[in-house]
N, CA, C and O atoms as CSV, one atom per row, in Angstrom:
chain,resi,resn,atom,element,x,y,z
A,1,MET,N,N,0.835,-1.162,0.000
A,1,MET,CA,C,0.000,0.000,0.000
A,1,MET,C,C,0.894,1.244,0.000
A,1,MET,O,O,1.782,1.384,0.842
A,2,SER,N,N,0.646,2.138,-0.953
A,2,SER,CA,C,1.433,3.376,-1.016
A,2,SER,C,C,0.527,4.564,-0.711
A,2,SER,O,O,-0.649,4.586,-1.074
A,3,VAL,N,N,1.101,5.532,-0.046
A,3,VAL,CA,C,0.365,6.738,0.333
A,3,VAL,C,C,1.008,7.921,-0.388
A,3,VAL,O,O,2.218,8.138,-0.315
A,4,GLU,N,N,0.167,8.674,-1.082
A,4,GLU,CA,C,0.654,9.840,-1.796
A,4,GLU,C,C,0.575,11.060,-0.894
A,4,GLU,O,O,-0.468,11.338,-0.302
A,5,CYS,N,N,1.659,11.774,-0.793
A,5,CYS,CA,C,1.680,13.010,-0.008
A,5,CYS,C,C,1.646,14.188,-0.971
A,5,CYS,O,O,2.515,14.342,-1.830
A,6,LYS,N,N,0.640,14.995,-0.807
A,6,LYS,CA,C,0.526,16.196,-1.633
A,6,LYS,C,C,0.913,17.412,-0.794
A,6,LYS,O,O,0.577,17.497,0.388
A,7,PRO,N,N,1.615,18.341,-1.411
A,7,PRO,CA,C,1.944,19.555,-0.650
A,7,PRO,C,C,0.665,20.326,-0.327
A,7,PRO,O,O,-0.298,20.282,-1.093
A,8,PRO,N,N,0.654,21.028,0.796
A,8,PRO,CA,C,-0.547,21.803,1.148
A,8,PRO,C,C,-0.805,22.887,0.109
A,8,PRO,O,O,0.120,23.476,-0.451
A,9,ARG,N,N,-2.072,23.129,-0.126
A,9,ARG,CA,C,-2.453,24.186,-1.068
A,9,ARG,C,C,-2.227,25.540,-0.403
A,9,ARG,O,O,-2.612,25.768,0.744
A,10,THR,N,N,-1.610,26.403,-1.138
A,10,THR,CA,C,-1.386,27.750,-0.620
A,10,THR,C,C,-1.871,28.769,-1.642
A,10,THR,O,O,-1.811,28.551,-2.852
A,11,LYS,N,N,-2.345,29.870,-1.121
A,11,LYS,CA,C,-2.760,30.966,-1.996
A,11,LYS,C,C,-1.504,31.690,-2.455
A,11,LYS,O,O,-0.523,31.765,-1.715
A,12,PRO,N,N,-1.527,32.220,-3.668
A,12,PRO,CA,C,-0.388,33.026,-4.084
A,12,PRO,C,C,-0.269,34.258,-3.179
A,12,PRO,O,O,-1.272,34.865,-2.802
A,13,VAL,N,N,0.942,34.606,-2.848
A,13,VAL,CA,C,1.173,35.741,-1.969
A,13,VAL,C,C,1.136,37.029,-2.796
A,13,VAL,O,O,1.899,37.202,-3.746
A,14,ARG,N,N,0.235,37.915,-2.407
A,14,ARG,CA,C,0.161,39.223,-3.058
A,14,ARG,C,C,0.761,40.242,-2.105
A,14,ARG,O,O,0.420,40.278,-0.923
A,15,PRO,N,N,1.651,41.065,-2.623
A,15,PRO,CA,C,2.222,42.071,-1.730
A,15,PRO,C,C,1.141,43.026,-1.233
A,15,PRO,O,O,0.234,43.406,-1.973
A,16,ARG,N,N,1.257,43.392,0.003
A,16,ARG,CA,C,0.295,44.322,0.606
A,16,ARG,C,C,0.532,45.713,0.035
A,16,ARG,O,O,1.665,46.194,-0.003
A,17,ARG,N,N,-0.541,46.354,-0.407
A,17,ARG,CA,C,-0.430,47.691,-0.988
A,17,ARG,C,C,-0.338,48.721,0.133
A,17,ARG,O,O,-1.154,48.734,1.054
A,18,SER,N,N,0.645,49.561,0.038
A,18,SER,CA,C,0.860,50.587,1.056
A,18,SER,C,C,-0.032,51.796,0.776
A,18,SER,O,O,-0.662,51.893,-0.277
A,19,SER,N,N,-0.068,52.713,1.742
A,19,SER,CA,C,-0.821,53.953,1.530
A,19,SER,C,C,-0.190,54.746,0.387
A,19,SER,O,O,-0.899,55.445,-0.337
A,20,GLY,N,N,1.120,54.651,0.214
A,20,GLY,CA,C,1.792,55.317,-0.901
A,20,GLY,C,C,1.359,54.761,-2.247
A,20,GLY,O,O,1.179,55.511,-3.206
A,21,ASP,N,N,1.190,53.436,-2.320
A,21,ASP,CA,C,0.706,52.803,-3.561
A,21,ASP,C,C,-0.702,53.296,-3.888
A,21,ASP,O,O,-1.003,53.638,-5.032
A,22,ARG,N,N,-1.554,53.327,-2.873
A,22,ARG,CA,C,-2.936,53.777,-3.092
A,22,ARG,C,C,-2.981,55.261,-3.455
A,22,ARG,O,O,-3.792,55.673,-4.285
A,23,LEU,N,N,-2.114,56.060,-2.838
A,23,LEU,CA,C,-2.054,57.482,-3.155
A,23,LEU,C,C,-1.644,57.692,-4.621
A,23,LEU,O,O,-2.246,58.505,-5.322
A,24,ARG,N,N,-0.631,56.967,-5.079
A,24,ARG,CA,C,-0.217,57.077,-6.490
A,24,ARG,C,C,-1.374,56.748,-7.422
A,24,ARG,O,O,-1.584,57.441,-8.417
A,25,ASP,N,N,-2.124,55.699,-7.110
A,25,ASP,CA,C,-3.272,55.323,-7.944
A,25,ASP,C,C,-4.308,56.453,-8.013
A,25,ASP,O,O,-4.836,56.754,-9.083
A,26,VAL,N,N,-4.589,57.068,-6.872
A,26,VAL,CA,C,-5.573,58.160,-6.830
A,26,VAL,C,C,-5.077,59.351,-7.636
A,26,VAL,O,O,-5.849,59.963,-8.374
A,27,LEU,N,N,-3.798,59.685,-7.505
A,27,LEU,CA,C,-3.252,60.823,-8.243
A,27,LEU,C,C,-3.242,60.580,-9.747
A,27,LEU,O,O,-3.524,61.493,-10.523
A,28,ILE,N,N,-2.922,59.364,-10.165
A,28,ILE,CA,C,-2.947,59.039,-11.595
A,28,ILE,C,C,-4.386,59.142,-12.123
A,28,ILE,O,O,-4.605,59.643,-13.226
A,29,ALA,N,N,-5.349,58.677,-11.350
A,29,ALA,CA,C,-6.758,58.807,-11.765
A,29,ALA,C,C,-7.158,60.286,-11.830
A,29,ALA,O,O,-7.868,60.686,-12.751
A,30,LEU,N,N,-6.715,61.097,-10.873
A,30,LEU,CA,C,-7.026,62.528,-10.887
A,30,LEU,C,C,-6.421,63.196,-12.125
A,30,LEU,O,O,-6.972,64.167,-12.642
A,31,GLY,N,N,-5.291,62.675,-12.594
A,31,GLY,CA,C,-4.660,63.175,-13.813
A,31,GLY,C,C,-5.190,62.508,-15.069
A,31,GLY,O,O,-4.559,62.556,-16.124
A,32,GLU,N,N,-6.357,61.883,-14.947
A,32,GLU,CA,C,-7.053,61.260,-16.082
A,32,GLU,C,C,-6.216,60.173,-16.765
A,32,GLU,O,O,-6.331,59.945,-17.969
A,33,HIS,N,N,-5.378,59.514,-15.972
A,33,HIS,CA,C,-4.507,58.424,-16.457
A,33,HIS,C,C,-3.583,58.883,-17.582
A,33,HIS,O,O,-3.175,58.088,-18.430
A,34,GLN,N,N,-3.261,60.173,-17.577
A,34,GLN,CA,C,-2.376,60.745,-18.595
A,34,GLN,C,C,-0.973,60.993,-18.045
A,34,GLN,O,O,-0.061,61.309,-18.809
A,35,GLY,N,N,-0.790,60.856,-16.743
A,35,GLY,CA,C,0.495,61.156,-16.122
A,35,GLY,C,C,1.264,59.904,-15.767
A,35,GLY,O,O,0.707,58.813,-15.650
A,36,GLN,N,N,2.560,60.093,-15.600
A,36,GLN,CA,C,3.459,59.008,-15.211
A,36,GLN,C,C,4.262,59.487,-14.008
A,36,GLN,O,O,4.890,60.544,-14.067
A,37,VAL,N,N,4.251,58.727,-12.921
A,37,VAL,CA,C,5.004,59.107,-11.728
A,37,VAL,C,C,6.489,58.875,-12.003
A,37,VAL,O,O,6.920,57.754,-12.276
A,38,LEU,N,N,7.259,59.958,-11.925
A,38,LEU,CA,C,8.710,59.862,-12.129
A,38,LEU,C,C,9.425,59.560,-10.823
A,38,LEU,O,O,10.319,58.715,-10.779
A,39,THR,N,N,9.032,60.253,-9.757
A,39,THR,CA,C,9.630,60.017,-8.438
A,39,THR,C,C,8.538,60.089,-7.379
A,39,THR,O,O,7.526,60.772,-7.540
A,40,HIS,N,N,8.775,59.367,-6.301
A,40,HIS,CA,C,7.857,59.401,-5.153
A,40,HIS,C,C,8.686,59.136,-3.911
A,40,HIS,O,O,9.270,58.063,-3.761
A,41,THR,N,N,8.736,60.124,-3.017
A,41,THR,CA,C,9.401,59.915,-1.736
A,41,THR,C,C,8.366,60.039,-0.629
A,41,THR,O,O,7.364,60.743,-0.755
A,42,GLU,N,N,8.639,59.339,0.446
A,42,GLU,CA,C,7.717,59.293,1.580
A,42,GLU,C,C,8.541,59.383,2.858
A,42,GLU,O,O,9.514,58.649,3.032
A,43,LYS,N,N,8.146,60.292,3.754
A,43,LYS,CA,C,8.846,60.456,5.027
A,43,LYS,C,C,7.838,60.442,6.159
A,43,LYS,O,O,6.751,61.010,6.050
A,44,ALA,N,N,8.209,59.791,7.242
A,44,ALA,CA,C,7.346,59.778,8.420
A,44,ALA,C,C,7.199,61.199,8.943
A,44,ALA,O,O,8.128,62.002,8.864
A,45,TRP,N,N,6.021,61.500,9.479
A,45,TRP,CA,C,5.721,62.819,10.004
A,45,TRP,C,C,4.899,62.643,11.277
A,45,TRP,O,O,4.053,61.752,11.353
A,46,ALA,N,N,5.141,63.482,12.265
A,46,ALA,CA,C,4.351,63.406,13.497
A,46,ALA,C,C,4.311,64.767,14.174
A,46,ALA,O,O,5.243,65.565,14.069
A,47,SER,N,N,3.213,65.008,14.866
A,47,SER,CA,C,3.078,66.169,15.739
A,47,SER,C,C,2.706,65.623,17.111
A,47,SER,O,O,2.733,64.411,17.323
A,48,ILE,N,N,2.368,66.478,18.016
A,48,ILE,CA,C,1.986,66.013,19.356
A,48,ILE,C,C,0.730,65.148,19.291
A,48,ILE,O,O,0.603,64.185,20.046
A,49,THR,N,N,-0.196,65.485,18.395
A,49,THR,CA,C,-1.478,64.776,18.361
A,49,THR,C,C,-1.684,63.882,17.143
A,49,THR,O,O,-2.584,63.042,17.156
A,50,PHE,N,N,-0.882,64.032,16.096
A,50,PHE,CA,C,-1.111,63.271,14.868
A,50,PHE,C,C,0.158,62.593,14.387
A,50,PHE,O,O,1.269,63.040,14.674
A,51,ALA,N,N,-0.024,61.512,13.653
A,51,ALA,CA,C,1.091,60.815,12.993
A,51,ALA,C,C,0.683,60.546,11.555
A,51,ALA,O,O,-0.497,60.378,11.249
A,52,GLY,N,N,1.661,60.508,10.696
A,52,GLY,CA,C,1.362,60.250,9.295
A,52,GLY,C,C,2.609,60.243,8.455
A,52,GLY,O,O,3.701,59.949,8.942
A,53,THR,N,N,2.444,60.572,7.171
A,53,THR,CA,C,3.563,60.580,6.237
A,53,THR,C,C,3.436,61.772,5.297
A,53,THR,O,O,2.338,62.173,4.912
A,54,ARG,N,N,4.589,62.324,4.940
A,54,ARG,CA,C,4.640,63.404,3.954
A,54,ARG,C,C,5.142,62.796,2.653
A,54,ARG,O,O,6.176,62.130,2.620
A,55,HIS,N,N,4.384,63.038,1.571
A,55,HIS,CA,C,4.701,62.473,0.258
A,55,HIS,C,C,5.069,63.588,-0.713
A,55,HIS,O,O,4.434,64.642,-0.744
A,56,SER,N,N,6.097,63.334,-1.498
A,56,SER,CA,C,6.513,64.256,-2.544
A,56,SER,C,C,6.583,63.452,-3.843
A,56,SER,O,O,7.301,62.456,-3.930
A,57,LEU,N,N,5.826,63.897,-4.853
A,57,LEU,CA,C,5.777,63.178,-6.123
A,57,LEU,C,C,6.067,64.119,-7.279
A,57,LEU,O,O,5.697,65.293,-7.263
A,58,SER,N,N,6.731,63.579,-8.269
A,58,SER,CA,C,6.967,64.274,-9.526
A,58,SER,C,C,6.227,63.484,-10.597
A,58,SER,O,O,6.484,62.294,-10.781
A,59,ILE,N,N,5.307,64.140,-11.305
A,59,ILE,CA,C,4.460,63.462,-12.285
A,59,ILE,C,C,4.644,64.128,-13.643
A,59,ILE,O,O,4.541,65.348,-13.769
A,60,LEU,N,N,4.919,63.312,-14.656
A,60,LEU,CA,C,5.132,63.783,-16.022
A,60,LEU,C,C,3.866,63.617,-16.849
A,60,LEU,O,O,3.253,62.549,-16.860
A,61,PHE,N,N,3.483,64.679,-17.538
A,61,PHE,CA,C,2.392,64.647,-18.506
A,61,PHE,C,C,3.028,64.976,-19.856
A,61,PHE,O,O,3.430,66.117,-20.088
A,62,ALA,N,N,3.124,63.985,-20.750
A,62,ALA,CA,C,3.814,64.171,-22.031
A,62,ALA,C,C,2.819,64.094,-23.183
A,62,ALA,O,O,2.042,63.145,-23.282
A,63,GLY,N,N,2.851,65.102,-24.054
A,63,GLY,CA,C,1.939,65.174,-25.190
A,63,GLY,C,C,0.862,66.215,-24.939
A,63,GLY,O,O,0.572,66.571,-23.797
A,64,GLU,N,N,0.277,66.693,-26.022
A,64,GLU,CA,C,-0.694,67.786,-25.929
A,64,GLU,C,C,-1.894,67.444,-25.051
A,64,GLU,O,O,-2.269,68.232,-24.183
A,65,ASP,N,N,-2.501,66.271,-25.269
A,65,ASP,CA,C,-3.666,65.875,-24.462
A,65,ASP,C,C,-3.274,65.671,-23.002
A,65,ASP,O,O,-4.013,66.051,-22.095
A,66,ALA,N,N,-2.112,65.073,-22.784
A,66,ALA,CA,C,-1.650,64.830,-21.419
A,66,ALA,C,C,-1.376,66.143,-20.697
A,66,ALA,O,O,-1.696,66.269,-19.515
A,67,VAL,N,N,-0.789,67.127,-21.383
A,67,VAL,CA,C,-0.516,68.425,-20.770
A,67,VAL,C,C,-1.826,69.091,-20.354
A,67,VAL,O,O,-1.899,69.686,-19.279
A,68,GLU,N,N,-2.847,68.999,-21.182
A,68,GLU,CA,C,-4.150,69.563,-20.817
A,68,GLU,C,C,-4.707,68.866,-19.573
A,68,GLU,O,O,-5.267,69.517,-18.692
A,69,ALA,N,N,-4.552,67.536,-19.505
A,69,ALA,CA,C,-4.984,66.791,-18.319
A,69,ALA,C,C,-4.164,67.225,-17.108
A,69,ALA,O,O,-4.701,67.330,-16.005
A,70,GLY,N,N,-2.878,67.475,-17.300
A,70,GLY,CA,C,-2.012,67.939,-16.221
A,70,GLY,C,C,-2.426,69.300,-15.695
A,70,GLY,O,O,-2.361,69.549,-14.492
A,71,GLU,N,N,-2.848,70.177,-16.582
A,71,GLU,CA,C,-3.321,71.497,-16.151
A,71,GLU,C,C,-4.597,71.370,-15.320
A,71,GLU,O,O,-4.780,72.098,-14.345
A,72,ARG,N,N,-5.475,70.449,-15.706
A,72,ARG,CA,C,-6.682,70.198,-14.906
A,72,ARG,C,C,-6.303,69.580,-13.557
A,72,ARG,O,O,-6.915,69.887,-12.534
A,73,PHE,N,N,-5.290,68.709,-13.564
A,73,PHE,CA,C,-4.779,68.089,-12.329
A,73,PHE,C,C,-4.303,69.173,-11.357
A,73,PHE,O,O,-4.634,69.136,-10.172
A,74,ILE,N,N,-3.525,70.139,-11.862
A,74,ILE,CA,C,-3.008,71.228,-11.032
A,74,ILE,C,C,-4.160,72.011,-10.394
A,74,ILE,O,O,-4.106,72.345,-9.210
A,75,ALA,N,N,-5.186,72.298,-11.170
A,75,ALA,CA,C,-6.330,73.061,-10.664
A,75,ALA,C,C,-7.134,72.265,-9.634
A,75,ALA,O,O,-7.648,72.842,-8.676
A,76,ALA,N,N,-7.249,70.952,-9.820
A,76,ALA,CA,C,-8.109,70.124,-8.971
A,76,ALA,C,C,-7.441,69.646,-7.684
A,76,ALA,O,O,-8.127,69.424,-6.687
A,77,LEU,N,N,-6.120,69.481,-7.684
A,77,LEU,CA,C,-5.439,68.839,-6.549
A,77,LEU,C,C,-5.709,69.488,-5.194
A,77,LEU,O,O,-6.056,68.765,-4.260
A,78,PRO,N,N,-5.573,70.789,-5.029
A,78,PRO,CA,C,-5.727,71.363,-3.677
A,78,PRO,C,C,-7.099,71.133,-3.027
A,78,PRO,O,O,-7.193,71.056,-1.802
A,79,ASP,N,N,-8.149,71.024,-3.825
A,79,ASP,CA,C,-9.498,70.868,-3.272
A,79,ASP,C,C,-10.069,69.460,-3.439
A,79,ASP,O,O,-11.235,69.223,-3.122
A,80,HIS,N,N,-9.258,68.528,-3.935
A,80,HIS,CA,C,-9.756,67.171,-4.194
A,80,HIS,C,C,-10.098,66.457,-2.887
A,80,HIS,O,O,-9.350,66.537,-1.914
A,81,GLU,N,N,-11.225,65.763,-2.875
A,81,GLU,CA,C,-11.648,64.960,-1.723
A,81,GLU,C,C,-11.082,63.553,-1.896
A,81,GLU,O,O,-11.627,62.753,-2.656
A,82,PHE,N,N,-10.007,63.252,-1.205
A,82,PHE,CA,C,-9.342,61.958,-1.316
A,82,PHE,C,C,-10.090,60.898,-0.527
A,82,PHE,O,O,-10.600,61.164,0.561
A,83,MET,N,N,-10.152,59.706,-1.078
A,83,MET,CA,C,-10.759,58.559,-0.410
A,83,MET,C,C,-9.679,57.492,-0.267
A,83,MET,O,O,-9.509,56.653,-1.151
A,84,LEU,N,N,-8.954,57.526,0.843
A,84,LEU,CA,C,-7.892,56.565,1.115
A,84,LEU,C,C,-8.201,55.885,2.443
A,84,LEU,O,O,-8.264,56.542,3.482
A,85,ALA,N,N,-8.389,54.594,2.408
A,85,ALA,CA,C,-8.733,53.842,3.612
A,85,ALA,C,C,-7.687,54.051,4.704
A,85,ALA,O,O,-6.492,53.858,4.481
A,86,GLY,N,N,-8.152,54.445,5.881
A,86,GLY,CA,C,-7.276,54.614,7.026
A,86,GLY,C,C,-6.411,55.862,6.994
A,86,GLY,O,O,-5.553,56.035,7.860
A,87,GLN,N,N,-6.615,56.737,6.014
A,87,GLN,CA,C,-5.781,57.928,5.861
A,87,GLN,C,C,-6.658,59.158,5.625
A,87,GLN,O,O,-7.706,59.077,4.985
A,88,LEU,N,N,-6.217,60.274,6.145
A,88,LEU,CA,C,-6.825,61.573,5.854
A,88,LEU,C,C,-5.763,62.415,5.157
A,88,LEU,O,O,-4.617,62.460,5.603
A,89,VAL,N,N,-6.127,63.067,4.091
A,89,VAL,CA,C,-5.188,63.959,3.419
A,89,VAL,C,C,-5.381,65.344,4.040
A,89,VAL,O,O,-6.379,66.021,3.794
A,90,ALA,N,N,-4.395,65.747,4.851
A,90,ALA,CA,C,-4.479,67.014,5.569
A,90,ALA,C,C,-4.064,68.186,4.696
A,90,ALA,O,O,-4.535,69.307,4.891
A,91,ASP,N,N,-3.185,67.933,3.735
A,91,ASP,CA,C,-2.698,69.009,2.877
A,91,ASP,C,C,-2.275,68.408,1.542
A,91,ASP,O,O,-1.637,67.356,1.503
A,92,ALA,N,N,-2.630,69.074,0.459
A,92,ALA,CA,C,-2.227,68.641,-0.882
A,92,ALA,C,C,-2.037,69.886,-1.729
A,92,ALA,O,O,-2.913,70.748,-1.795
A,93,GLY,N,N,-0.896,69.968,-2.367
A,93,GLY,CA,C,-0.651,71.133,-3.199
A,93,GLY,C,C,0.457,70.904,-4.199
A,93,GLY,O,O,1.205,69.929,-4.119
A,94,VAL,N,N,0.547,71.815,-5.138
A,94,VAL,CA,C,1.573,71.781,-6.167
A,94,VAL,C,C,2.684,72.726,-5.724
A,94,VAL,O,O,2.426,73.889,-5.414
A,95,SER,N,N,3.918,72.228,-5.694
A,95,SER,CA,C,5.038,73.053,-5.245
A,95,SER,C,C,5.890,73.572,-6.400
A,95,SER,O,O,6.611,74.558,-6.246
A,96,GLU,N,N,5.810,72.909,-7.561
A,96,GLU,CA,C,6.618,73.336,-8.702
A,96,GLU,C,C,6.019,72.776,-9.988
A,96,GLU,O,O,5.470,71.675,-10.006
A,97,VAL,N,N,6.135,73.556,-11.063
A,97,VAL,CA,C,5.655,73.127,-12.377
A,97,VAL,C,C,6.706,73.477,-13.417
A,97,VAL,O,O,7.201,74.604,-13.455
A,98,ASP,N,N,7.045,72.511,-14.259
A,98,ASP,CA,C,7.953,72.737,-15.384
A,98,ASP,C,C,7.153,72.447,-16.647
A,98,ASP,O,O,6.821,71.297,-16.932
A,99,HIS,N,N,6.845,73.509,-17.406
A,99,HIS,CA,C,5.991,73.387,-18.592
A,99,HIS,C,C,6.828,73.742,-19.817
A,99,HIS,O,O,7.347,74.853,-19.919
A,100,ARG,N,N,6.958,72.797,-20.742
A,100,ARG,CA,C,7.716,73.040,-21.971
A,100,ARG,C,C,6.838,72.746,-23.174
A,100,ARG,O,O,6.033,71.815,-23.168
A,101,ILE,N,N,7.011,73.550,-24.191
A,101,ILE,CA,C,6.234,73.361,-25.420
A,101,ILE,C,C,7.080,72.721,-26.517
A,101,ILE,O,O,6.579,71.921,-27.308
A,102,MET,N,N,8.362,73.074,-26.562
A,102,MET,CA,C,9.244,72.587,-27.623
A,102,MET,C,C,10.270,71.625,-27.060
A,102,MET,O,O,10.702,71.869,-25.933
A,103,PRO,N,N,10.695,70.593,-27.694
A,103,PRO,CA,C,10.246,70.153,-29.006
A,103,PRO,C,C,8.885,69.451,-28.959
A,103,PRO,O,O,8.168,69.432,-29.959
A,104,ASP,N,N,8.523,68.874,-27.807
A,104,ASP,CA,C,7.206,68.254,-27.642
A,104,ASP,C,C,6.590,68.784,-26.356
A,104,ASP,O,O,7.300,69.015,-25.378
A,105,PRO,N,N,5.259,68.980,-26.351
A,105,PRO,CA,C,4.620,69.482,-25.124
A,105,PRO,C,C,4.807,68.504,-23.964
A,105,PRO,O,O,4.599,67.299,-24.102
A,106,ARG,N,N,5.205,69.056,-22.823
A,106,ARG,CA,C,5.351,68.245,-21.609
A,106,ARG,C,C,5.193,69.124,-20.383
A,106,ARG,O,O,5.504,70.314,-20.398
A,107,LEU,N,N,4.712,68.520,-19.347
A,107,LEU,CA,C,4.457,69.214,-18.097
A,107,LEU,C,C,4.908,68.292,-16.975
A,107,LEU,O,O,4.464,67.147,-16.892
A,108,VAL,N,N,5.785,68.783,-16.114
A,108,VAL,CA,C,6.202,68.008,-14.947
A,108,VAL,C,C,5.691,68.747,-13.719
A,108,VAL,O,O,6.003,69.918,-13.507
A,109,VAL,N,N,4.910,68.049,-12.924
A,109,VAL,CA,C,4.285,68.639,-11.739
A,109,VAL,C,C,4.904,68.010,-10.500
A,109,VAL,O,O,4.947,66.787,-10.362
A,110,GLN,N,N,5.382,68.862,-9.603
A,110,GLN,CA,C,5.889,68.405,-8.309
A,110,GLN,C,C,4.793,68.690,-7.296
A,110,GLN,O,O,4.399,69.843,-7.122
A,111,CYS,N,N,4.292,67.655,-6.624
A,111,CYS,CA,C,3.238,67.875,-5.635
A,111,CYS,C,C,3.637,67.304,-4.284
A,111,CYS,O,O,4.399,66.343,-4.188
A,112,GLU,N,N,3.101,67.923,-3.253
A,112,GLU,CA,C,3.396,67.559,-1.865
A,112,GLU,C,C,2.072,67.270,-1.162
A,112,GLU,O,O,1.114,68.035,-1.270
A,113,LEU,N,N,2.038,66.145,-0.438
A,113,LEU,CA,C,0.820,65.775,0.282
A,113,LEU,C,C,1.182,65.289,1.678
A,113,LEU,O,O,2.195,64.618,1.877
A,114,LEU,N,N,0.336,65.641,2.636
A,114,LEU,CA,C,0.490,65.168,4.006
A,114,LEU,C,C,-0.673,64.251,4.325
A,114,LEU,O,O,-1.829,64.672,4.310
A,115,LEU,N,N,-0.364,62.990,4.616
A,115,LEU,CA,C,-1.375,61.998,4.981
A,115,LEU,C,C,-1.296,61.741,6.478
A,115,LEU,O,O,-0.212,61.523,7.019
A,116,LEU,N,N,-2.439,61.767,7.143
A,116,LEU,CA,C,-2.508,61.484,8.571
A,116,LEU,C,C,-3.227,60.168,8.791
A,116,LEU,O,O,-4.180,59.841,8.083
A,117,GLU,N,N,-2.767,59.423,9.766
A,117,GLU,CA,C,-3.430,58.156,10.097
A,117,GLU,C,C,-4.799,58.465,10.689
A,117,GLU,O,O,-4.921,59.282,11.602
A,118,ASP,N,N,-5.824,57.807,10.163
A,118,ASP,CA,C,-7.197,57.996,10.628
A,118,ASP,C,C,-7.460,56.977,11.731
A,118,ASP,O,O,-7.625,55.786,11.464
A,119,ALA,N,N,-7.497,57.452,12.957
A,119,ALA,CA,C,-7.622,56.528,14.110
A,119,ALA,C,C,-9.003,56.008,14.279
A,119,ALA,O,O,-9.262,55.228,15.195
């Protein structure tokens, strides 16, 4: 009599998405999926009563249609109502813009956001 041993079934491991990953997704959607994140840095932030993270992102909008979407992104970002599970966006703004027309239209937007942990 032989007994077959099968390895236990396991679910594939999916990496846990961070608040930074979710924030990038929201910002790309706000830019009408026309932008590309070039850089994203995240630093821990805390005050006496709050804890969170400060995010700095550089987003490229390349091409005429993308630049127009980027201009709408710049106008919408400061007042956008973010929906991020477990996070409150306390501050969101554009700190720098590099807009070039030649040789091809492109817009690089540097934005800064402060996320607070929602207790």
